[in-house]
Each structure stands twice: as C-alpha cells, then as structure tokens.
Residue, then its C-alpha position, 0 to 999 in steps of 0.5 A: x499500500x502506498x500512503x500520501x501523507x501531509x504534515x509528515x514531519x510533525x509530531x504524529x506525523x513522525x509517529x505514523x510515517x514510523x508505524x506505516x514503515x514497520x508495516x511495510x506500507x510506501x510513504x510519500x509525503x507533502x512538505x513546504x520545506x524543500x530542505x525536507x525532501x527525501x527520495x527513498x525506495x519506500x519514503x519520498x518527499x514532495x514540495x508544495x505550497x498550499x498558501x498558493x495552491x501549489x504542490x506536485x502531482x507526482x506525489x498522488x503516483x500510485x497512491x491508494x489513500x491520503x492522510x491529511x495532518x497538515x495544519x499550523x499549531x494552535x499553541x501560540x497566542x491568538x492574535x488575529x494574524x495567528x488566528x488567520x494562519x491557524x484556520x487557513x493552514x487547515x483550510x487551504x491544505x485541504x483545498x489545494x488537495x481537493x483541486x488537484x485531485x479533481x484535475x487528475x485524469x486518473x487516479x488510484x485514491x480511495x480515501x482520505x483520513x483528516x485530523x481534526x480536534x475535540x475542541x469542537x465539543x462545548x466547554x462542560x464539566x458534566x457532559x459526555x461527548x460522542x462523536x453525534x453531538x450536534x452543539x458547537x463549542x462557542x470558541x475560536x477553536x470550535x468554529x476552526x474545527x466546523x470549517x476543517x471538518x466541512x471543508x474534508x467533507x468536499x472530497x466526498x464529490x470526488x468519491x473518496x471515503x472521508x473520515x475525520x479523527x478528532x485529536x484530544x490531548x496527544x501525550x509524548x515526551x517528544x513534543x506537544x504539551x506534555x513536556x510543557x506540563x512536565x518541565x514545572x513539575x520536574x523543578x518543583x514548581x509544577x500545579x493544576x490550572x484553575x480549579x483543576x476540575x476540567x475534563x483532560x481527553x488524552x491519547x498516547x502518541x502511539x495510539x493516536x498513530x495506530x486509529x489513523x491506520x485502523x481508519x484507513x485499513x478497514x475503510x471507515x467512514x465518518x467521525x472518530x474521536x482520537x481519545x483514550x477510553x478514561x479521560x482525566x481532570x486536570x488535577x488528576x493529570x498533573x498528580x500522575x505526572x508528579x507521580x512518574x516523575x518522583x516530584x511533589x506537588x507543593x504550590x497551589x493550583x495557578x489562578x485563571x486570570x494569570x494565565x488569561x493575562x499571560x497568554x491571552x485568549x489562547x488561555x482557554x486551552x488550558x481550562x477548556x473541558x471536554x470529556x470525550x467518548x472513545x466507544x465508536x472506535x472501540x466497537x469498530x474493534x479498535x484495541x488501545x495499548x494505553x487505557x489509563x494514564x498511569x500506564x500511558x506516563x509510565x510508558x513515555x517517562x520509562x521509570x526505570x531511567x526517570x531519574x537519571x533523564x530528569x537529572x540529565x535535563x536539569x543539568x542541561x537546562x543549568x547549562x544552557 
C-alpha cells in the first residue's frame, strides 16, 4: 500500500510514518520545506505550498489513501494574524488537495483520513461527548474545527471515503503539550490550572497513529474521536505526571486570571473541559495499548531510568 501523508514531519506525522514503514507501507509525504525532501525507495517527499495552491502532482502516483495532518500549531498566542494562519493552514491544505485530485485524469485514491480536534465539543464539566453531538463550542477553536471538517467533507464529491479523527491531548515526550506540563513539575513548581476539575481527554501518541491506520485499513467512514477510554481531570493529570517523575506538588493551583493575563485568549486551551468518548472506535474493533493515564505516562517516562533523565535534563537546562 502507498499512502500520502501531509504534516508528516510533525509530532503525529513522524510517529505515523514510523508505523507505516514498520508495516511495509510505502509513504509519500508533502512538505512546505524543500530542505526536508528525501527520496528513498519507500519514503519520498514532495513540495507543496497550500497558501499559493501549489503542489507537485507526482505525489499522487500509486497512492491509494491520504492522511491529512496539515495545520499550523494552535499553541501560540491567538492574535488576529495567528488566528488567520491557524484557520487558513487547515482550509488551504484540504482545498489544495481537492483541486489537485479533481484535475487528475485518473488516480487510485480511495480514501482520505483528516485530522480534526475535540475542541469542537462545548466546554462542560458534566457532559460526556460522542461523535453525534450537534452542539459546537462557542470559541475560536470550535469555529475552526467546524470549517476544517466541512472542507474535508468536500472531498466526498470526488468519490473518496472521508473520515475525520477528532484528536484530544496527545501525550508524548517528543513534543506537544506534555513536555510543557512536565517541565514545571520537574523543577518543583508544577501545579494544576484553575479549579483543576476540567476534563482532559488524552491519548498516547502511539495509539493515535494506530487509530489513523486502523481507520484507513478498515475503510471506515465518518467521525471518530481520537482519545483514550479514560479521560482525567487536570488535577489528576498533573498529580500523575508528578508521581511518575517522582516530584512533589507543593504549590496551589494556578489562577485562571493569571494565565489569561499571560497568554490572552489562548489560555482557553488550559481551562476548556471536554470529556470525550472513545466507544465508537472501540466498537469497530480497535484496542488501545494505553487505556489509563498511569500506564501511558510510565511508558513515556520509562520508570526505570526516569531519575537519570530528569537529572540530565536539569543539568542541561542550567548549562544552557
């Protein structure tokens, strides 16, 4: 099988490429950086620039499925210009794919699986969200996800199976939010945010990549939540991070108003509460390797050598 991946050099994309190669799949990937282009027998890079609707159409040759992970990070201050970039990077990528495929004289593409986000679900401490939820969060991120998914749906008109994975908090020590959460804990200044009661629907990086491939291999269609079966609140998450890193939590929770002063509107990401169900993908036969937060964090921070890693990181931090 040959798969075309956008966003292949990001956190999720790198893991996905690794799992594809382990299964013997051939990977083509699109990148906006010409310095990242490689050409190997089972891994080839192609240049594109979605903001200008530019794409090397050779990327589609022999491809039977597309996994779309393209989109600039939402973890930067939500200024007007950054908001525009966050939205357009997602819309332009899908539109560029749509127009390119529509103009191909012939192709073998059967499906596209596009990233999405659980940020579409309304902020709530009590609700438990499944994929058929109709209400949308009244926030910038909620609006982004709606437009993102609508643009992905457009590819159905090309005869493709369209699937969307609503991604939760991705846990990895290689990037994303976890290293930023763990860093204060390592230096004895870790604390939960606000009340700490807000739900965090998380997923181990490895399981998330496996979900994308599971949906692809089984030709599943529609929306699937990319979260583990057992969400935790922010208090519990920070406590478990501290536990696996063998660090005490001595500070009170960080006030919401303080983070809003520092981060502006983007601070919403720290306090939004979405308790999200994984039942739909499990009913299709997917089995999570990391079902609870303890096992996920232990795998990521390898209990046996966590003390050594912490010591090394602290030394490097002060040396820099």
